Every structure is written in C-alpha cells, then in structure tokens.
C-alpha positions as CSV (number, residue, x, y, z in Angstrom):
1,M,0.1,0.0,-0.1
2,I,1.1,3.7,-0.7
3,A,2.1,5.9,2.3
4,G,-1.6,7.8,1.7
5,T,-3.3,5.1,2.3
6,H,-1.6,3.7,5.4
7,V,-1.9,7.0,6.9
8,A,-6.3,7.3,6.0
9,F,-6.5,4.1,7.3
10,A,-4.7,4.8,10.7
11,T,-7.1,8.2,10.7
12,A,-10.7,6.3,10.6
13,L,-8.9,3.4,13.0
14,Y,-8.2,6.8,15.4
15,L,-11.4,8.2,15.4
16,G,-13.3,5.3,15.0
17,G,-11.5,4.3,18.3
18,A,-12.1,7.5,19.6
19,A,-15.9,7.3,19.0
20,L,-16.0,4.1,20.7
21,F,-14.3,4.4,23.6
22,E,-14.6,8.2,24.0
23,Y,-11.2,9.8,24.4
24,E,-10.8,13.0,23.5
25,P,-8.8,13.1,20.3
26,N,-6.2,15.7,19.4
27,L,-3.6,16.8,16.8
28,I,-1.0,14.8,18.4
29,G,-2.5,11.4,19.5
30,W,-3.5,11.4,15.3
31,G,0.3,12.6,14.5
32,L,1.2,9.5,16.4
33,A,-0.9,7.3,14.9
34,A,-0.3,8.6,11.4
35,T,3.5,8.6,11.4
36,F,3.3,4.9,12.9
37,S,1.5,3.8,10.5
38,L,4.3,4.1,8.2
39,M,7.0,2.4,10.5
40,P,6.6,-0.9,9.4
41,D,8.0,-0.1,6.0
42,V,11.0,0.7,7.8
43,D,12.8,-2.4,6.4
44,L,12.0,-1.4,2.8
45,P,14.9,1.2,1.6
46,T,12.5,2.8,-0.3
47,S,10.1,3.9,2.0
48,K,9.4,7.3,3.7
49,F,11.3,5.8,7.0
50,G,13.6,3.8,4.9
51,R,15.5,6.7,3.6
52,V,15.3,8.3,6.8
53,L,16.6,5.3,8.8
54,F,18.5,4.1,5.7
55,W,21.1,2.3,8.0
56,I,18.9,0.7,9.6
57,S,16.6,0.0,6.8
58,T,19.5,-1.7,4.7
59,R,20.3,-4.1,7.2
60,L,16.8,-5.0,7.6
61,E,15.9,-6.0,4.4
62,R,19.1,-7.7,3.6
63,R,18.8,-9.9,6.7
64,F,15.0,-10.4,7.2
65,G,13.6,-9.1,3.9
66,H,10.4,-7.1,3.6
67,R,7.2,-7.4,5.3
68,T,8.5,-9.8,7.7
69,L,10.2,-8.8,11.2
70,T,8.5,-5.1,11.3
71,H,5.3,-6.5,9.8
72,S,4.9,-9.6,12.6
73,F,3.4,-9.9,16.2
74,I,7.1,-9.6,17.4
75,G,7.2,-5.9,15.7
76,V,4.4,-4.8,17.3
77,L,5.5,-6.4,20.5
78,I,8.5,-4.7,20.3
79,V,6.3,-1.1,20.2
80,A,4.4,-1.8,22.8
81,V,7.6,-2.8,25.3
82,L,9.3,0.9,23.8
83,T,6.0,2.9,24.5
84,A,5.5,1.5,28.3
85,P,7.0,4.5,29.7
86,L,3.9,6.7,28.4
87,H,1.4,4.1,30.1
88,L,3.7,4.6,33.3
89,M,3.7,8.8,32.9
90,G,-0.6,8.6,32.4
91,L,-0.4,9.2,28.7
92,G,-1.3,5.8,27.9
93,V,-4.0,7.3,24.9
94,Y,-0.8,8.1,23.4
95,G,0.8,5.1,23.6
96,W,-2.2,3.2,22.0
97,A,-1.9,5.7,19.3
98,I,1.1,4.5,18.3
99,I,0.4,0.8,18.8
100,G,-2.5,1.6,16.8
101,G,-1.1,3.1,13.7
102,Y,1.7,0.5,14.0
103,W,-1.2,-2.0,13.5
104,S,-3.1,-0.2,11.3
105,H,0.0,-0.5,9.0
106,I,-0.1,-4.7,9.1
107,W,-3.6,-5.4,9.2
108,I,-4.4,-3.0,5.5
109,D,-0.9,-4.7,3.9
110,M,-2.7,-7.9,4.8
111,F,-5.0,-7.4,2.0
112,N,-2.0,-6.9,-0.3
113,V,-1.5,-9.7,-3.1
114,R,1.6,-11.1,-1.1
115,G,0.4,-10.5,2.6
116,V,2.4,-10.2,5.8
117,D,4.1,-12.5,8.1
118,L,2.5,-12.5,10.6
119,F,3.5,-15.1,12.9
120,W,7.1,-14.9,11.9
121,P,9.7,-16.2,11.7
122,S,7.0,-18.7,10.6
123,A,6.9,-18.5,6.8
124,M,3.1,-18.5,7.1
125,R,2.0,-15.8,5.6
126,V,-1.6,-14.0,5.9
127,V,-3.9,-12.9,3.7
128,M,-7.0,-11.1,2.7
129,P,-9.0,-11.8,1.0
130,G,-8.0,-15.6,0.0
131,N,-8.4,-15.1,-3.7
132,K,-5.4,-13.7,-5.1
133,D,-7.7,-11.7,-7.6
134,H,-9.7,-9.9,-4.7
135,R,-6.9,-8.4,-3.0
136,I,-5.5,-5.2,-4.1
137,L,-2.2,-4.1,-5.7
138,A,0.0,-1.0,-4.5
139,G,-0.7,2.1,-6.2
140,S,-3.7,0.4,-8.3
141,K,-7.1,2.2,-9.0
142,P,-8.6,-0.1,-6.7
143,E,-6.2,1.4,-3.9
144,M,-7.1,4.9,-5.3
145,I,-10.8,4.1,-4.5
146,L,-10.0,2.6,-0.9
147,L,-8.1,5.5,-0.1
148,V,-10.8,8.0,-1.2
149,C,-13.9,5.6,0.7
150,L,-11.0,6.0,3.7
151,L,-11.2,9.5,3.6
152,A,-14.2,10.0,3.4
153,F,-15.4,7.5,6.3
154,S,-12.5,9.5,8.7
155,A,-14.7,12.8,7.5
156,L,-17.9,11.4,8.7
157,L,-16.2,9.8,12.0
158,Y,-14.8,13.3,13.0
159,P,-18.0,15.0,14.4
160,V,-18.9,12.0,16.6
161,S,-14.7,11.2,17.7
162,G,-14.8,13.2,20.2
163,M,-18.3,13.0,22.1
164,G,-18.2,9.1,20.8
165,F,-21.3,6.9,19.8
166,R,-23.7,7.0,23.1
167,T,-23.5,10.4,23.5
168,G,-23.9,10.9,19.9
169,L,-27.2,8.3,20.3
170,A,-27.9,10.1,23.3
171,H,-28.2,13.7,21.5
172,L,-30.0,11.7,18.5
173,L,-32.7,10.7,20.7
174,G,-32.4,13.2,23.9
175,N,-32.8,10.6,26.4
176,F,-32.3,11.8,29.7
177,D,-30.9,8.7,31.2
178,M,-28.0,8.8,28.8
179,A,-27.2,12.5,29.2
180,R,-27.3,12.4,33.3
181,E,-25.0,9.0,33.0
182,Q,-22.4,10.8,30.7
183,Y,-22.3,14.0,33.1
184,I,-21.7,11.7,36.5
185,K,-19.0,9.9,34.0
186,H,-17.3,12.9,32.9
187,A,-18.5,15.6,36.0
188,G,-15.1,17.0,37.4
189,Q,-13.7,17.1,33.8
190,H,-15.6,20.0,32.3
191,W,-18.6,22.4,32.8
192,Y,-21.6,20.9,31.3
193,R,-25.4,22.5,29.9
194,V,-28.1,21.0,29.0
195,K,-30.2,21.7,25.8
196,L,-33.8,20.9,27.6
197,E,-37.4,20.3,26.8
198,A,-38.9,19.5,29.7
199,T,-42.6,20.1,31.4
200,D,-42.8,21.9,35.0
201,N,-44.3,19.6,37.6
202,L,-46.1,22.4,39.4
203,T,-47.6,24.7,36.8
204,L,-47.5,22.1,34.0
205,E,-45.4,24.9,32.0
206,R,-43.4,24.3,28.9
207,I,-39.7,24.9,29.5
208,S,-36.8,24.9,26.8
209,G,-33.3,26.1,26.6
210,E,-29.9,25.9,27.4
211,F,-29.0,25.6,31.2
212,P,-26.1,25.1,32.6
213,V,-25.3,22.0,35.0
214,V,-24.7,22.3,38.8
215,G,-24.8,18.7,39.8
216,S,-26.8,15.6,40.0
217,W,-29.6,15.0,42.6
218,K,-31.4,11.8,43.2
219,N,-31.0,10.3,40.0
220,G,-31.7,13.2,37.9
221,L,-29.8,16.8,37.3
222,I,-29.8,20.3,39.0
223,V,-29.6,22.8,36.2
224,L,-29.6,26.9,36.9
225,Q,-32.3,28.4,35.3
226,E,-33.3,32.4,35.4
227,S,-35.8,31.8,38.5
228,G,-32.9,29.8,40.3
229,L,-31.7,25.5,40.9
230,R,-34.2,23.6,39.4
231,A,-34.1,19.8,39.8
232,V,-34.8,17.9,36.6
233,G,-35.5,14.4,36.4
234,E,-38.0,11.9,36.4
235,N,-39.3,11.5,39.6
236,L,-42.4,13.8,40.5
237,D,-41.3,14.2,44.4
238,A,-37.8,14.8,43.8
239,H,-37.5,16.9,40.7
240,N,-39.3,20.2,39.7
241,L,-39.0,19.6,35.7
242,Y,-39.9,16.4,33.6
243,P,-37.4,16.0,30.9
244,N,-39.0,15.4,27.5
245,H,-36.0,15.8,25.7
246,V,-32.0,16.1,26.7
247,E,-29.1,17.1,25.2
248,L,-25.8,17.1,27.3
249,I,-23.0,19.7,26.0
250,A,-19.8,19.7,26.9
251,G,-18.0,23.1,27.5
252,E,-14.8,24.3,28.9
253,P,-12.2,22.2,31.1
254,L,-12.8,22.3,34.6
255,R,-10.2,22.2,37.5
256,V,-11.8,20.4,40.5
257,V,-10.7,21.4,44.3
258,S,-12.0,18.7,46.9
259,S,-11.8,19.0,50.6
260,R,-13.1,16.8,53.5
261,V,-15.1,18.6,56.5
262,N,-15.7,17.6,59.8
263,M,-19.4,19.0,60.5
264,R,-19.7,17.5,63.6
265,G,-20.3,20.6,66.0
266,R,-20.5,23.0,63.6
267,S,-23.1,25.1,61.5
268,L,-23.9,25.4,57.8
269,G,-23.5,29.1,58.2
270,W,-20.1,28.2,59.8
271,L,-19.1,26.0,56.2
272,I,-20.3,28.8,54.1
273,K,-17.8,31.3,55.9
274,Q,-15.2,28.7,54.7
275,L,-16.3,29.2,51.2
276,D,-13.8,31.8,48.9
277,Q,-16.0,35.2,48.9
278,N,-15.2,35.8,45.6
279,R,-16.6,32.8,44.0
280,T,-19.6,31.1,43.2
281,C,-20.7,28.2,44.8
282,Y,-23.2,25.6,45.1
283,L,-24.0,23.3,48.1
284,S,-25.7,20.4,47.7
285,G,-27.3,17.3,49.8
286,E,-30.1,17.0,52.2
287,L,-31.0,18.8,55.3
288,R,-31.7,16.9,58.1
289,M,-32.4,17.5,62.1
290,G,-31.0,16.1,65.2
291,D,-31.0,12.2,64.6
292,Q,-33.0,11.7,61.9
293,K,-32.3,8.9,59.3
294,A,-34.3,8.2,56.4
295,A,-37.6,10.6,56.3
296,P,-36.8,14.4,54.9
297,L,-38.5,17.2,56.2
298,Q,-41.7,17.9,55.4
299,D,-41.8,21.8,55.5
300,L,-39.1,22.4,52.9
301,D,-40.9,23.5,49.8
302,R,-39.2,21.7,47.1
303,Y,-40.0,24.0,45.0
304,R,-37.8,27.0,46.5
305,P,-34.5,25.4,47.2
306,A,-32.4,27.1,50.2
307,L,-30.2,29.8,48.9
308,F,-27.4,31.2,51.2
309,S,-25.6,34.2,50.3
310,V,-21.9,34.6,51.4
311,S,-22.7,35.9,55.0
312,R,-26.2,34.4,56.2
313,P,-28.7,31.9,54.9
314,E,-31.3,33.8,52.5
315,R,-34.0,31.3,53.2
316,L,-34.7,27.9,55.1
C-alpha cells in the first residue's frame, strides 16, 4: 500500500477508536498514529522511513526481507514495550495511538497480494481475502478507490469522535438517562450545559433552552435557570422539571479542588464562611435534623431550594 492509504486507514481507526472508547482525539494523538502507520516499512530502503533511517532499513531488508519482522506480532510487541513509559507517565492514550497506528499498517497490508508474515519467523503468510484476484496491488486503481473511501469515512467519523457513539446516540434520541450517565461519568472534567425541553411539574409550563448543569440529585440533574436552581428528572417528588428531550453539551475544562470537612458541632453558616467569598458556590445534599435517619423534612418547599448569601442564610 502507498503511504497515503496507510495514513488514511490509521486516521479512520484513530477517530473510530475515539468514538467507541470516548477518549478525546487531538493532533498529537493523530500525528503519532499517522506517523507510526508508516513505521513497519522501515525494512524497505525506498519507503518514507527507509530513506530517513537508511542505515537500519538496508540491514533489515538484507537480513530479514520486506514484510517479515517489522510486519509481525513480534514487531508489534517491540513497539508496545517501547511505549510502556508513556503508560507509566499517565499518557497511555498516546501509547495506544502509536500501537494502533503501527498495527493499522500491518492490518491493511494483509489485503495486498503478498500479505504479511504475521507469525514470523514462521514463513506462513496472512492474506485477506483468500482469493488472490480480490486483493489489492499497491498504487492500483482499487487502492485509489479504497483511499477515497477511507478519507470519506474519516470525515464522517470526525463529528462524533470527540463525543463518542453513545453520546451521539443520546443527542439523537434526547434520552435523559443517557445524558445523566454521561454527566456523572465525566463530572469534574468540564463545565456542562443541557439543551433541555421539559415540563414544570407544578405549573405544567413548557420549559426549553440551554441551562448550566450544577450537579446531580436523586437520579436527576440540577440546572441553573433564571428563576434559580431546578432539579430535572423523572421523580415527581424529588424533581421540578420532567425531561422530554435532553442533550448534554460539554464546555470548558474544569479544575476541581476537593476537601473533606468535619461538620460535627458546626453549623451550615460556619461552612459557608469557609468558602471563597469571590466565587459562586453551590451546596447540594439533604438537610436533616437531629437523629433523623431516613425521612426528609416535610416542611421544606421543594420548588424553592435553600439559598444562602456569603454571610447568612437567605431562605430555609
């Protein structure tokens, strides 16, 4: 296969992996996948890497031949070992991009007339498909058609590669449970908004718009509406808004700082005084009195959540 086909196939696999496994694609990851999709041909002096690393490629070709060692499971294992430090440094996504790009070259070369010595040093060649007439000659018209198809497929994958198939399906269906699960899974990584169509459980008013997500509450989400904080969910006793169509939208990256506070013998007012007075803060949870274990307070108006100023409770 020509270099362009290898890069296009690696690109399709990289974007497809991002959509399937929901990692964030970026230029560095794609660049590593594309670069290492050409690396197995280092055993060919006339290839891209062969010309740059000629002192290695000439020796590899003379000693092993083309599409043998570097196109085998042993070659993949060597690359995996060399990328191990990336996994130890928490950069595993780049390590997998390198391994995936390298493997993509071997995979698509199986469709070539000769195939590859995948189980080298065994002389058994792996080819796809079995009928030689249906395999692809390097630089032939069928390969050009394959190249165009891979580029088109990559273009179709790109819009969903960052959000993932599940999130894309959730957007398409407007499913609330899927959106909530996505929020909980990625909470703390980004600011989030929801594109919401809902019904007010108290007034039956139709609510629509985009609202910031503040947190989660009893299998639902808490959003900031102009009138205040509202709970979105399907539990009529715990939520204000019943969701009809919901799309979760990721925003800017979020930096989270967490701390544990012992509230024994301390008031909620004391906790509020410890917060940064120059920031907007939201406290979520259940308010209980004394030794009460299960039943929530019955005299709180569930449609008007407790609000506090920086110095004192405004409403309880």
